N, CA, C and O atoms as a GROMACS GRO file, in nm:
protein
  604
    1MET      N    1   0.084  -0.117   0.000
    1MET     CA    2   0.000   0.000   0.000
    1MET      C    3   0.089   0.124   0.000
    1MET      O    4   0.191   0.128   0.069
    2LYS      N    5   0.048   0.223  -0.078
    2LYS     CA    6   0.127   0.347  -0.087
    2LYS      C    7   0.096   0.437   0.031
    2LYS      O    8  -0.012   0.432   0.088
    3THR      N    9   0.194   0.520   0.067
    3THR     CA   10   0.174   0.618   0.174
    3THR      C   11   0.211   0.755   0.121
    3THR      O   12   0.296   0.768   0.032
    4ASN      N   13   0.146   0.856   0.176
    4ASN     CA   14   0.180   0.993   0.135
    4ASN      C   15   0.287   1.048   0.227
    4ASN      O   16   0.337   0.978   0.315
    5LEU      N   17   0.322   1.175   0.208
    5LEU     CA   18   0.430   1.235   0.288
    5LEU      C   19   0.400   1.235   0.437
    5LEU      O   20   0.492   1.230   0.518
    6ALA      N   21   0.274   1.239   0.475
    6ALA     CA   22   0.238   1.242   0.617
    6ALA      C   23   0.241   1.102   0.677
    6ALA      O   24   0.223   1.088   0.798
    7GLY      N   25   0.262   1.001   0.597
    7GLY     CA   26   0.271   0.865   0.647
    7GLY      C   27   0.138   0.792   0.650
    7GLY      O   28   0.133   0.678   0.694
    8THR      N   29   0.032   0.854   0.606
    8THR     CA   30  -0.097   0.785   0.605
    8THR      C   31  -0.114   0.712   0.474
    8THR      O   32  -0.057   0.752   0.372
    9SER      N   33  -0.191   0.608   0.475
    9SER     CA   34  -0.207   0.527   0.354
    9SER      C   35  -0.299   0.596   0.254
    9SER      O   36  -0.394   0.666   0.291
   10MET      N   37  -0.269   0.574   0.124
   10MET     CA   38  -0.351   0.630   0.016
   10MET      C   39  -0.418   0.514  -0.056
   10MET      O   40  -0.354   0.415  -0.090
   11ARG      N   41  -0.544   0.528  -0.078
   11ARG     CA   42  -0.619   0.426  -0.149
   11ARG      C   43  -0.633   0.469  -0.294
   11ARG      O   44  -0.660   0.586  -0.321
   12ARG      N   45  -0.616   0.379  -0.386
   12ARG     CA   46  -0.627   0.408  -0.529
   12ARG      C   47  -0.774   0.405  -0.569
   12ARG      O   48  -0.844   0.309  -0.539
   13SER      N   49  -0.820   0.511  -0.638
   13SER     CA   50  -0.960   0.520  -0.679
   13SER      C   51  -0.969   0.501  -0.830
   13SER      O   52  -0.912   0.580  -0.905
   14ASN      N   53  -1.040   0.398  -0.874
   14ASN     CA   54  -1.053   0.369  -1.016
   14ASN      C   55  -1.186   0.411  -1.074
   14ASN      O   56  -1.203   0.401  -1.196
   15GLY      N   57  -1.280   0.456  -0.996
   15GLY     CA   58  -1.412   0.490  -1.049
   15GLY      C   59  -1.497   0.558  -0.945
   15GLY      O   60  -1.448   0.602  -0.840
   16PHE      N   61  -1.625   0.565  -0.976
   16PHE     CA   62  -1.720   0.629  -0.885
   16PHE      C   63  -1.778   0.525  -0.790
   16PHE      O   64  -1.794   0.408  -0.826
   17THR      N   65  -1.808   0.570  -0.670
   17THR     CA   66  -1.874   0.479  -0.576
   17THR      C   67  -2.023   0.479  -0.604
   17THR      O   68  -2.074   0.566  -0.674
   18LEU      N   69  -2.091   0.383  -0.551
   18LEU     CA   70  -2.235   0.373  -0.568
   18LEU      C   71  -2.305   0.497  -0.513
   18LEU      O   72  -2.402   0.545  -0.572
   19ILE      N   73  -2.257   0.547  -0.403
   19ILE     CA   74  -2.318   0.667  -0.342
   19ILE      C   75  -2.302   0.788  -0.434
   19ILE      O   76  -2.396   0.866  -0.450
   20GLU      N   77  -2.185   0.804  -0.493
   20GLU     CA   78  -2.164   0.917  -0.586
   20GLU      C   79  -2.259   0.907  -0.705
   20GLU      O   80  -2.316   1.008  -0.747
   21ILE      N   81  -2.275   0.787  -0.759
   21ILE     CA   82  -2.366   0.769  -0.873
   21ILE      C   83  -2.510   0.799  -0.831
   21ILE      O   84  -2.583   0.864  -0.906
   22MET      N   85  -2.550   0.754  -0.713
   22MET     CA   86  -2.687   0.780  -0.664
   22MET      C   87  -2.711   0.929  -0.643
   22MET      O   88  -2.821   0.978  -0.670
   23VAL      N   89  -2.611   1.002  -0.595
   23VAL     CA   90  -2.625   1.147  -0.576
   23VAL      C   91  -2.646   1.216  -0.712
   23VAL      O   92  -2.731   1.304  -0.724
   24VAL      N   93  -2.569   1.177  -0.812
   24VAL     CA   94  -2.583   1.236  -0.946
   24VAL      C   95  -2.722   1.205  -1.003
   24VAL      O   96  -2.786   1.293  -1.060
   25ILE      N   97  -2.767   1.082  -0.988
   25ILE     CA   98  -2.901   1.046  -1.038
   25ILE      C   99  -3.009   1.125  -0.965
   25ILE      O  100  -3.106   1.169  -1.028
   26ALA      N  101  -2.994   1.145  -0.835
   26ALA     CA  102  -3.092   1.223  -0.759
   26ALA      C  103  -3.096   1.368  -0.806
   26ALA      O  104  -3.203   1.426  -0.819
   27ILE      N  105  -2.980   1.425  -0.832
   27ILE     CA  106  -2.974   1.564  -0.882
   27ILE      C  107  -3.040   1.573  -1.018
   27ILE      O  108  -3.118   1.666  -1.042
   28LEU      N  109  -3.012   1.480  -1.107
   28LEU     CA  110  -3.075   1.480  -1.240
   28LEU      C  111  -3.226   1.464  -1.229
   28LEU      O  112  -3.300   1.528  -1.304
   29ALA      N  113  -3.273   1.380  -1.139
   29ALA     CA  114  -3.417   1.360  -1.120
   29ALA      C  115  -3.483   1.489  -1.070
   29ALA      O  116  -3.592   1.525  -1.116
   30ILE      N  117  -3.419   1.557  -0.978
   30ILE     CA  118  -3.473   1.684  -0.927
   30ILE      C  119  -3.482   1.787  -1.039
   30ILE      O  120  -3.583   1.857  -1.051
   31LEU      N  121  -3.378   1.797  -1.120
   31LEU     CA  122  -3.380   1.890  -1.233
   31LEU      C  123  -3.491   1.855  -1.332
   31LEU      O  124  -3.560   1.944  -1.383
   32ALA      N  125  -3.507   1.727  -1.360
   32ALA     CA  126  -3.612   1.683  -1.453
   32ALA      C  127  -3.750   1.720  -1.400
   32ALA      O  128  -3.835   1.764  -1.477
   33VAL      N  129  -3.772   1.702  -1.271
   33VAL     CA  130  -3.901   1.734  -1.211
   33VAL      C  131  -3.929   1.884  -1.222
   33VAL      O  132  -4.045   1.924  -1.237
   34MET      N  133  -3.826   1.965  -1.215
   34MET     CA  134  -3.844   2.110  -1.221
   34MET      C  135  -3.859   2.160  -1.364
   34MET      O  136  -3.937   2.253  -1.388
   35VAL      N  137  -3.788   2.102  -1.461
   35VAL     CA  138  -3.782   2.154  -1.596
   35VAL      C  139  -3.888   2.095  -1.689
   35VAL      O  140  -3.949   2.170  -1.766
   36VAL      N  141  -3.911   1.967  -1.684
   36VAL     CA  142  -4.001   1.900  -1.779
   36VAL      C  143  -4.141   1.960  -1.780
   36VAL      O  144  -4.194   1.984  -1.888
   37PRO      N  145  -4.204   1.986  -1.664
   37PRO     CA  146  -4.339   2.043  -1.671
   37PRO      C  147  -4.344   2.178  -1.742
   37PRO      O  148  -4.447   2.214  -1.800
   38LYS      N  149  -4.237   2.253  -1.739
   38LYS     CA  150  -4.234   2.382  -1.806
   38LYS      C  151  -4.222   2.366  -1.957
   38LYS      O  152  -4.266   2.453  -2.032
   39LEU      N  153  -4.163   2.256  -2.003
   39LEU     CA  154  -4.145   2.233  -2.146
   39LEU      C  155  -4.261   2.159  -2.210
   39LEU      O  156  -4.292   2.182  -2.327
   40VAL      N  157  -4.325   2.071  -2.135
   40VAL     CA  158  -4.436   1.993  -2.189
   40VAL      C  159  -4.551   2.086  -2.220
   40VAL      O  160  -4.587   2.172  -2.140
   41GLY      N  161  -4.610   2.068  -2.337
   41GLY     CA  162  -4.723   2.151  -2.375
   41GLY      C  163  -4.682   2.279  -2.446
   41GLY      O  164  -4.769   2.354  -2.491
   42ARG      N  165  -4.555   2.305  -2.458
   42ARG     CA  166  -4.509   2.428  -2.522
   42ARG      C  167  -4.469   2.405  -2.668
   42ARG      O  168  -4.432   2.500  -2.737
   43THR      N  169  -4.476   2.282  -2.716
   43THR     CA  170  -4.436   2.255  -2.854
   43THR      C  171  -4.530   2.322  -2.953
   43THR      O  172  -4.485   2.372  -3.056
   44ASP      N  173  -4.658   2.324  -2.924
   44ASP     CA  174  -4.753   2.390  -3.015
   44ASP      C  175  -4.723   2.540  -3.025
   44ASP      O  176  -4.724   2.597  -3.134
   45GLU      N  177  -4.696   2.601  -2.911
   45GLU     CA  178  -4.661   2.743  -2.909
   45GLU      C  179  -4.531   2.768  -2.986
   45GLU      O  180  -4.519   2.865  -3.060
   46ALA      N  181  -4.434   2.680  -2.967
   46ALA     CA  182  -4.306   2.695  -3.036
   46ALA      C  183  -4.323   2.683  -3.188
   46ALA      O  184  -4.259   2.755  -3.263
   47LYS      N  185  -4.410   2.592  -3.232
   47LYS     CA  186  -4.435   2.577  -3.376
   47LYS      C  187  -4.502   2.701  -3.433
   47LYS      O  188  -4.472   2.741  -3.545
   48GLN      N  189  -4.593   2.762  -3.358
   48GLN     CA  190  -4.659   2.884  -3.405
   48GLN      C  191  -4.558   2.998  -3.418
   48GLN      O  192  -4.563   3.075  -3.514
   49VAL      N  193  -4.469   3.009  -3.322
   49VAL     CA  194  -4.364   3.112  -3.329
   49VAL      C  195  -4.271   3.084  -3.446
   49VAL      O  196  -4.232   3.176  -3.518
   50ALA      N  197  -4.235   2.958  -3.466
   50ALA     CA  198  -4.148   2.921  -3.578
   50ALA      C  199  -4.214   2.955  -3.712
   50ALA      O  200  -4.147   3.003  -3.803
   51ALA      N  201  -4.344   2.931  -3.724
   51ALA     CA  202  -4.416   2.964  -3.847
   51ALA      C  203  -4.414   3.115  -3.871
   51ALA      O  204  -4.394   3.159  -3.984
   52ALA      N  205  -4.434   3.194  -3.766
   52ALA     CA  206  -4.432   3.339  -3.779
   52ALA      C  207  -4.293   3.387  -3.824
   52ALA      O  208  -4.282   3.476  -3.908
   53VAL      N  209  -4.188   3.328  -3.768
   53VAL     CA  210  -4.052   3.366  -3.806
   53VAL      C  211  -4.026   3.327  -3.952
   53VAL      O  212  -3.966   3.405  -4.027
   54GLN      N  213  -4.070   3.208  -3.993
   54GLN     CA  214  -4.052   3.167  -4.133
   54GLN      C  215  -4.126   3.261  -4.227
   54GLN      O  216  -4.075   3.297  -4.333
   55ILE      N  217  -4.247   3.300  -4.189
   55ILE     CA  218  -4.323   3.393  -4.274
   55ILE      C  219  -4.246   3.524  -4.288
   55ILE      O  220  -4.240   3.580  -4.397
   56LYS      N  221  -4.189   3.573  -4.180
   56LYS     CA  222  -4.110   3.697  -4.187
   56LYS      C  223  -3.988   3.679  -4.279
   56LYS      O  224  -3.954   3.770  -4.354
   57ASN      N  225  -3.923   3.564  -4.272
   57ASN     CA  226  -3.808   3.538  -4.360
   57ASN      C  227  -3.851   3.532  -4.506
   57ASN      O  228  -3.782   3.585  -4.594
   58ILE      N  229  -3.964   3.469  -4.532
   58ILE     CA  230  -4.016   3.464  -4.669
   58ILE      C  231  -4.052   3.604  -4.716
   58ILE      O  232  -4.029   3.639  -4.832
   59GLU      N  233  -4.109   3.684  -4.627
   59GLU     CA  234  -4.143   3.823  -4.663
   59GLU      C  235  -4.018   3.902  -4.701
   59GLU      O  236  -4.022   3.983  -4.793
   60GLN      N  237  -3.907   3.880  -4.631
   60GLN     CA  238  -3.783   3.948  -4.666
   60GLN      C  239  -3.737   3.907  -4.805
   60GLN      O  240  -3.691   3.991  -4.883
   61ALA      N  241  -3.748   3.779  -4.836
   61ALA     CA  242  -3.712   3.731  -4.970
   61ALA      C  243  -3.805   3.792  -5.075
   61ALA      O  244  -3.761   3.829  -5.184
   62LEU      N  245  -3.933   3.804  -5.043
   62LEU     CA  246  -4.028   3.867  -5.136
   62LEU      C  247  -3.993   4.014  -5.159
   62LEU      O  248  -4.004   4.064  -5.272
   63GLN      N  249  -3.950   4.082  -5.055
   63GLN     CA  250  -3.910   4.223  -5.070
   63GLN      C  251  -3.788   4.236  -5.161
   63GLN      O  252  -3.782   4.324  -5.246
   64MET      N  253  -3.689   4.147  -5.142
   64MET     CA  254  -3.570   4.150  -5.229
   64MET      C  255  -3.608   4.118  -5.373
   64MET      O  256  -3.554   4.179  -5.466
   65TYR      N  257  -3.700   4.024  -5.392
   65TYR     CA  258  -3.748   3.990  -5.526
   65TYR      C  259  -3.809   4.114  -5.592
   65TYR      O  260  -3.783   4.143  -5.708
   66LYS      N  261  -3.891   4.186  -5.515
   66LYS     CA  262  -3.956   4.305  -5.571
   66LYS      C  263  -3.854   4.414  -5.603
   66LYS      O  264  -3.866   4.481  -5.705
   67VAL      N  265  -3.754   4.431  -5.518
   67VAL     CA  266  -3.651   4.532  -5.545
   67VAL      C  267  -3.579   4.500  -5.676
   67VAL      O  268  -3.553   4.589  -5.756
   68ASP      N  269  -3.547   4.372  -5.696
   68ASP     CA  270  -3.473   4.333  -5.816
   68ASP      C  271  -3.558   4.329  -5.942
   68ASP      O  272  -3.509   4.359  -6.051
   69THR      N  273  -3.685   4.293  -5.929
   69THR     CA  274  -3.769   4.270  -6.048
   69THR      C  275  -3.877   4.375  -6.068
   69THR      O  276  -3.931   4.388  -6.178
   70GLY      N  277  -3.910   4.448  -5.964
   70GLY     CA  278  -4.014   4.551  -5.975
   70GLY      C  279  -4.153   4.502  -5.940
   70GLY      O  280  -4.245   4.583  -5.929
   71VAL      N  281  -4.171   4.372  -5.924
   71VAL     CA  282  -4.303   4.316  -5.890
   71VAL      C  283  -4.286   4.200  -5.792
   71VAL      O  284  -4.176   4.146  -5.776
   72TYR      N  285  -4.396   4.164  -5.727
   72TYR     CA  286  -4.398   4.042  -5.647
   72TYR      C  287  -4.434   3.926  -5.739
   72TYR      O  288  -4.498   3.946  -5.842
   73PRO      N  289  -4.392   3.804  -5.704
   73PRO     CA  290  -4.434   3.690  -5.784
   73PRO      C  291  -4.588   3.680  -5.785
   73PRO      O  292  -4.653   3.716  -5.686
   74SER      N  293  -4.644   3.633  -5.894
   74SER     CA  294  -4.788   3.615  -5.900
   74SER      C  295  -4.827   3.490  -5.822
   74SER      O  296  -4.741   3.409  -5.785
   75THR      N  297  -4.955   3.475  -5.797
   75THR     CA  298  -5.003   3.353  -5.731
   75THR      C  299  -4.964   3.231  -5.814
   75THR      O  300  -4.924   3.128  -5.760
   76GLU      N  301  -4.976   3.242  -5.946
   76GLU     CA  302  -4.942   3.132  -6.037
   76GLU      C  303  -4.794   3.094  -6.023
   76GLU      O  304  -4.759   2.976  -6.022
   77GLN      N  305  -4.707   3.194  -6.013
   77GLN     CA  306  -4.564   3.167  -5.997
   77GLN      C  307  -4.534   3.111  -5.858
   77GLN      O  308  -4.448   3.025  -5.842
   78GLY      N  309  -4.606   3.159  -5.761
   78GLY     CA  310  -4.593   3.111  -5.623
   78GLY      C  311  -4.458   3.140  -5.561
   78GLY      O  312  -4.377   3.215  -5.616
   79LEU      N  313  -4.435   3.080  -5.446
   79LEU     CA  314  -4.310   3.100  -5.373
   79LEU      C  315  -4.192   3.033  -5.442
   79LEU      O  316  -4.077   3.064  -5.411
   80GLU      N  317  -4.220   2.942  -5.536
   80GLU     CA  318  -4.112   2.880  -5.614
   80GLU      C  319  -4.033   2.985  -5.692
   80GLU      O  320  -3.917   2.963  -5.726
   81ALA      N  321  -4.095   3.100  -5.720
   81ALA     CA  322  -4.027   3.208  -5.791
   81ALA      C  323  -3.911   3.264  -5.710
   81ALA      O  324  -3.824   3.332  -5.764
   82LEU      N  325  -3.908   3.235  -5.580
   82LEU     CA  326  -3.797   3.281  -5.496
   82LEU      C  327  -3.678   3.186  -5.503
   82LEU      O  328  -3.567   3.220  -5.464
   83VAL      N  329  -3.703   3.065  -5.555
   83VAL     CA  330  -3.600   2.961  -5.562
   83VAL      C  331  -3.544   2.946  -5.703
   83VAL      O  332  -3.423   2.938  -5.721
   84SER      N  333  -3.633   2.943  -5.801
   84SER     CA  334  -3.589   2.929  -5.941
   84SER      C  335  -3.664   3.031  -6.027
   84SER      O  336  -3.778   3.067  -5.998
   85LYS      N  337  -3.598   3.077  -6.131
   85LYS     CA  338  -3.653   3.182  -6.217
   85LYS      C  339  -3.786   3.135  -6.275
   85LYS      O  340  -3.794   3.027  -6.333
   86PRO      N  341  -3.891   3.216  -6.261
   86PRO     CA  342  -4.022   3.177  -6.310
   86PRO      C  343  -4.023   3.151  -6.461
   86PRO      O  344  -3.952   3.216  -6.538
   87THR      N  345  -4.105   3.055  -6.499
   87THR     CA  346  -4.121   3.022  -6.641
   87THR      C  347  -4.263   3.049  -6.688
   87THR      O  348  -4.294   3.034  -6.806
   88VAL      N  349  -4.351   3.089  -6.596
   88VAL     CA  350  -4.489   3.124  -6.629
   88VAL      C  351  -4.516   3.268  -6.590
   88VAL      O  352  -4.445   3.324  -6.506
   89GLY      N  353  -4.617   3.327  -6.649
   89GLY     CA  354  -4.652   3.465  -6.619
   89GLY      C  355  -4.544   3.559  -6.669
   89GLY      O  356  -4.474   3.529  -6.766
   90VAL      N  357  -4.532   3.672  -6.603
   90VAL     CA  358  -4.431   3.771  -6.640
   90VAL      C  359  -4.295   3.721  -6.592
   90VAL      O  360  -4.274   3.701  -6.473
   91ILE      N  361  -4.204   3.701  -6.687
   91ILE     CA  362  -4.069   3.654  -6.653
   91ILE      C  363  -3.987   3.777  -6.613
   91ILE      O  364  -3.961   3.863  -6.696
   92PRO      N  365  -3.947   3.786  -6.487
   92PRO     CA  366  -3.879   3.906  -6.440
   92PRO      C  367  -3.734   3.916  -6.488
   92PRO      O  368  -3.663   3.816  -6.494
   93ARG      N  369  -3.694   4.037  -6.522
   93ARG     CA  370  -3.551   4.062  -6.547
   93ARG      C  371  -3.489   4.097  -6.413
   93ARG      O  372  -3.557   4.152  -6.326
   94GLY      N  373  -3.364   4.067  -6.395
   94GLY     CA  374  -3.296   4.100  -6.270
   94GLY      C  375  -3.315   3.997  -6.161
   94GLY      O  376  -3.276   4.020  -6.047
   95TRP      N  377  -3.374   3.882  -6.194
   95TRP     CA  378  -3.396   3.777  -6.094
   95TRP      C  379  -3.262   3.720  -6.051
   95TRP      O  380  -3.174   3.699  -6.134
   96ARG      N  381  -3.246   3.693  -5.919
   96ARG     CA  382  -3.117   3.645  -5.867
   96ARG      C  383  -3.126   3.516  -5.787
   96ARG      O  384  -3.024   3.449  -5.770
   97GLY      N  385  -3.241   3.480  -5.739
   97GLY     CA  386  -3.253   3.366  -5.646
   97GLY      C  387  -3.254   3.420  -5.505
   97GLY      O  388  -3.164   3.494  -5.466
   98TYR      N  389  -3.355   3.383  -5.427
   98TYR     CA  390  -3.376   3.449  -5.298
   98TYR      C  391  -3.386   3.354  -5.180
   98TYR      O  392  -3.367   3.395  -5.066
   99LEU      N  393  -3.415   3.228  -5.207
   99LEU     CA  394  -3.419   3.126  -5.103
   99LEU      C  395  -3.355   2.999  -5.158
   99LEU      O  396  -3.366   2.971  -5.277
  100PRO      N  397  -3.287   2.921  -5.073
  100PRO     CA  398  -3.231   2.795  -5.121
  100PRO      C  399  -3.340   2.693  -5.155
  100PRO      O  400  -3.324   2.613  -5.247
  101LYS      N  401  -3.451   2.698  -5.081
  101LYS     CA  402  -3.567   2.614  -5.110
  101LYS      C  403  -3.689   2.677  -5.043
  101LYS      O  404  -3.676   2.756  -4.949
  102VAL      N  405  -3.806   2.641  -5.092
  102VAL     CA  406  -3.929   2.691  -5.031
  102VAL      C  407  -3.955   2.609  -4.904
  102VAL      O  408  -3.972   2.488  -4.912
  103PRO      N  409  -3.957   2.674  -4.789
  103PRO     CA  410  -3.979   2.599  -4.666
  103PRO      C  411  -4.125   2.556  -4.651
  103PRO      O  412  -4.216   2.619  -4.706
  104LYS      N  413  -4.145   2.449  -4.578
  104LYS     CA  414  -4.279   2.410  -4.537
  104LYS      C  415  -4.298   2.462  -4.395
  104LYS      O  416  -4.201   2.486  -4.323
  105ASP      N  417  -4.423   2.479  -4.356
  105ASP     CA  418  -4.447   2.526  -4.220
  105ASP      C  419  -4.407   2.418  -4.120
  105ASP      O  420  -4.382   2.305  -4.160
  106PRO      N  421  -4.402   2.451  -3.991
  106PRO     CA  422  -4.356   2.354  -3.891
  106PRO      C  423  -4.440   2.226  -3.882
  106PRO      O  424  -4.396   2.128  -3.822
  107TRP      N  425  -4.559   2.227  -3.941
  107TRP     CA  426  -4.645   2.109  -3.940
  107TRP      C  427  -4.630   2.029  -4.070
  107TRP      O  428  -4.698   1.928  -4.089
  108GLY      N  429  -4.540   2.074  -4.158
  108GLY     CA  430  -4.514   2.001  -4.283
  108GLY      C  431  -4.605   2.039  -4.398
  108GLY      O  432  -4.607   1.969  -4.499
  109HIS      N  433  -4.681   2.148  -4.384
  109HIS     CA  434  -4.771   2.193  -4.490
  109HIS      C  435  -4.706   2.305  -4.570
  109HIS      O  436  -4.617   2.375  -4.521
  110ARG      N  437  -4.751   2.322  -4.693
  110ARG     CA  438  -4.704   2.434  -4.775
  110ARG      C  439  -4.768   2.564  -4.726
  110ARG      O  440  -4.883   2.567  -4.682
  111TYR      N  441  -4.690   2.671  -4.734
  111TYR     CA  442  -4.746   2.803  -4.707
  111TYR      C  443  -4.837   2.841  -4.823
  111TYR      O  444  -4.809   2.807  -4.938
  112VAL      N  445  -4.945   2.910  -4.792
  112VAL     CA  446  -5.036   2.958  -4.895
  112VAL      C  447  -4.991   3.099  -4.932
  112VAL      O  448  -4.977   3.186  -4.846
  113TYR      N  449  -4.968   3.121  -5.062
  113TYR     CA  450  -4.924   3.251  -5.112
  113TYR      C  451  -5.024   3.299  -5.216
  113TYR      O  452  -5.054   3.229  -5.312
  114ILE      N  453  -5.076   3.420  -5.195
  114ILE     CA  454  -5.172   3.480  -5.287
  114ILE      C  455  -5.124   3.620  -5.321
  114ILE      O  456  -5.102   3.702  -5.232
  115SER      N  457  -5.109   3.649  -5.450
  115SER     CA  458  -5.065   3.781  -5.494
  115SER      C  459  -5.137   3.818  -5.623
  115SER      O  460  -5.130   3.743  -5.720
  116PRO      N  461  -5.206   3.930  -5.626
  116PRO     CA  462  -5.222   4.026  -5.517
  116PRO      C  463  -5.312   3.969  -5.407
  116PRO      O  464  -5.403   3.890  -5.434
  117GLY      N  465  -5.286   4.011  -5.286
  117GLY     CA  466  -5.361   3.958  -5.172
  117GLY      C  467  -5.481   4.043  -5.138
  117GLY      O  468  -5.498   4.152  -5.192
  118MET      N  469  -5.562   3.993  -5.051
  118MET     CA  470  -5.680   4.068  -5.004
  118MET      C  471  -5.643   4.165  -4.892
  118MET      O  472  -5.720   4.254  -4.859
  119HIS      N  473  -5.524   4.147  -4.834
  119HIS     CA  474  -5.482   4.228  -4.720
  119HIS      C  475  -5.356   4.309  -4.748
  119HIS      O  476  -5.300   4.370  -4.657
  120GLY      N  477  -5.313   4.311  -4.872
  120GLY     CA  478  -5.192   4.384  -4.910
  120GLY      C  479  -5.146   4.338  -5.047
  120GLY      O  480  -5.223   4.280  -5.124
  121ASP      N  481  -5.019   4.364  -5.077
  121ASP     CA  482  -4.964   4.321  -5.206
  121ASP      C  483  -4.969   4.170  -5.221
  121ASP      O  484  -4.981   4.118  -5.332
  122TYR      N  485  -4.959   4.099  -5.110
  122TYR     CA  486  -4.966   3.953  -5.109
  122TYR      C  487  -5.017   3.909  -4.973
  122TYR      O  488  -5.007   3.983  -4.876
  123ASP      N  489  -5.070   3.789  -4.966
  123ASP     CA  490  -5.108   3.725  -4.841
  123ASP      C  491  -5.024   3.597  -4.829
  123ASP      O  492  -5.012   3.521  -4.925
  124LEU      N  493  -4.969   3.576  -4.712
  124LEU     CA  494  -4.888   3.457  -4.686
  124LEU      C  495  -4.944   3.393  -4.559
  124LEU      O  496  -4.952   3.458  -4.455
  125ILE      N  497  -4.983   3.265  -4.569
  125ILE     CA  498  -5.059   3.202  -4.461
  125ILE      C  499  -5.007   3.060  -4.433
  125ILE      O  500  -4.973   2.985  -4.524
  126SER      N  501  -5.002   3.027  -4.303
  126SER     CA  502  -4.988   2.888  -4.259
  126SER      C  503  -5.120   2.853  -4.193
  126SER      O  504  -5.169   2.928  -4.108
  127TYR      N  505  -5.178   2.740  -4.232
  127TYR     CA  506  -5.306   2.700  -4.174
  127TYR      C  507  -5.291   2.623  -4.043
  127TYR      O  508  -5.389   2.567  -3.993
  128GLY      N  509  -5.173   2.620  -3.987
  128GLY     CA  510  -5.154   2.558  -3.856
  128GLY      C  511  -5.153   2.407  -3.862
  128GLY      O  512  -5.134   2.347  -3.967
  129ASP      N  513  -5.175   2.347  -3.747
  129ASP     CA  514  -5.164   2.202  -3.729
  129ASP      C  515  -5.257   2.123  -3.820
  129ASP      O  516  -5.217   2.020  -3.874
  130ASP      N  517  -5.380   2.170  -3.838
  130ASP     CA  518  -5.477   2.093  -3.916
  130ASP      C  519  -5.466   2.114  -4.067
  130ASP      O  520  -5.525   2.038  -4.143
  131GLY      N  521  -5.391   2.214  -4.110
  131GLY     CA  522  -5.373   2.239  -4.253
  131GLY      C  523  -5.498   2.290  -4.322
  131GLY      O  524  -5.504   2.291  -4.445
  132GLU      N  525  -5.598   2.333  -4.246
  132GLU     CA  526  -5.724   2.383  -4.299
  132GLU      C  527  -5.746   2.528  -4.256
  132GLU      O  528  -5.702   2.568  -4.149
  133PRO      N  529  -5.814   2.607  -4.341
  133PRO     CA  530  -5.842   2.746  -4.303
  133PRO      C  531  -5.924   2.753  -4.173
  133PRO      O  532  -6.007   2.667  -4.145
  134GLY      N  533  -5.897   2.856  -4.095
  134GLY     CA  534  -5.966   2.875  -3.969
  134GLY      C  535  -5.906   2.788  -3.860
  134GLY      O  536  -5.804   2.723  -3.880
  135GLY      N  537  -5.970   2.786  -3.748
  135GLY     CA  538  -5.923   2.702  -3.638
  135GLY      C  539  -5.874   2.784  -3.520
  135GLY      O  540  -5.848   2.904  -3.532
  136GLU      N  541  -5.863   2.717  -3.409
  136GLU     CA  542  -5.818   2.780  -3.285
  136GLU      C  543  -5.709   2.696  -3.221
  136GLU      O  544  -5.689   2.580  -3.258
  137GLY      N  545  -5.640   2.755  -3.126
  137GLY     CA  546  -5.534   2.682  -3.056
  137GLY      C  547  -5.424   2.642  -3.152
  137GLY      O  548  -5.374   2.724  -3.228
  138LYS      N  549  -5.385   2.514  -3.148
  138LYS     CA  550  -5.277   2.468  -3.235
  138LYS      C  551  -5.318   2.462  -3.381
  138LYS      O  552  -5.232   2.452  -3.469
  139ALA      N  553  -5.447   2.468  -3.410
  139ALA     CA  554  -5.496   2.469  -3.548
  139ALA      C  555  -5.517   2.612  -3.600
  139ALA      O  556  -5.565   2.629  -3.712
  140ALA      N  557  -5.481   2.712  -3.521
  140ALA     CA  558  -5.501   2.852  -3.562
  140ALA      C  559  -5.413   2.888  -3.680
  140ALA      O  560  -5.300   2.841  -3.691
  141ASP      N  561  -5.467   2.971  -3.769
  141ASP     CA  562  -5.392   3.018  -3.885
  141ASP      C  563  -5.291   3.123  -3.842
  141ASP      O  564  -5.317   3.201  -3.750
  142ILE      N  565  -5.176   3.124  -3.908
  142ILE     CA  566  -5.076   3.229  -3.888
  142ILE      C  567  -5.072   3.306  -4.019
  142ILE      O  568  -5.036   3.251  -4.123
  143GLU      N  569  -5.108   3.434  -4.013
  143GLU     CA  570  -5.128   3.515  -4.133
  143GLU      C  571  -5.032   3.633  -4.134
  143GLU      O  572  -5.014   3.700  -4.032
  144SER      N  573  -4.970   3.657  -4.248
  144SER     CA  574  -4.866   3.760  -4.259
  144SER      C  575  -4.914   3.898  -4.219
  144SER      O  576  -4.839   3.973  -4.157
  145TRP      N  577  -5.036   3.934  -4.250
  145TRP     CA  578  -5.087   4.068  -4.223
  145TRP      C  579  -5.122   4.088  -4.077
  145TRP      O  580  -5.149   4.201  -4.035
  146LYS      N  581  -5.122   3.980  -3.997
  146LYS     CA  582  -5.154   3.992  -3.855
  146LYS      C  583  -5.030   3.982  -3.766
  146LYS      O  584  -5.041   3.994  -3.644
  147LEU      N  585  -4.913   3.961  -3.826
  147LEU     CA  586  -4.791   3.946  -3.747
  147LEU      C  587  -4.740   4.082  -3.702
  147LEU      O  588  -4.757   4.183  -3.771
  148GLU      N  589  -4.677   4.083  -3.586
  148GLU     CA  590  -4.616   4.206  -3.538
  148GLU      C  591  -4.493   4.237  -3.622
  148GLU      O  592  -4.420   4.146  -3.660
  149PRO      N  593  -4.468   4.365  -3.651
  149PRO     CA  594  -4.353   4.400  -3.732
  149PRO      C  595  -4.219   4.362  -3.671
  149PRO      O  596  -4.121   4.345  -3.743
  150SER      N  597  -4.213   4.349  -3.538
  150SER     CA  598  -4.085   4.323  -3.471
  150SER      C  599  -4.038   4.178  -3.481
  150SER      O  600  -3.924   4.149  -3.446
  151LEU      N  601  -4.123   4.087  -3.528
  151LEU     CA  602  -4.079   3.947  -3.537
  151LEU      C  603  -3.969   3.929  -3.638
  151LEU      O  604  -3.921   3.817  -3.658
   0.00000   0.00000   0.00000
């Protein structure tokens, strides 16, 4: 057995003791009890916020498209006009490409794009969880004209 400078024996430690492991598990359990209830049930809210952020990003791409071409894509051209040069309707000069791909909303549905829109130059909508117009809660529509400008 090895001894230290004070003459007392030193024991070699190769791992954690059962008590140390139990203390770590207890701490993790306490953290889980405190954190999990705050996260559960927030996924629907997070998806709605993500859809609003995506709509704002698409709106920025639409603004750049208009600056370069002088017009917004038509409903017929759709949001694909932000990814590849339109081949239908008015073919814009000055087109550059504005998105790597057209995103789907957080529920896996296509965004609805209408131009000219009923609420502005265009309307951009996610129909929420159910993919149908209208609805409440997680099925509520997220509409470009109702979003706060600060998003």
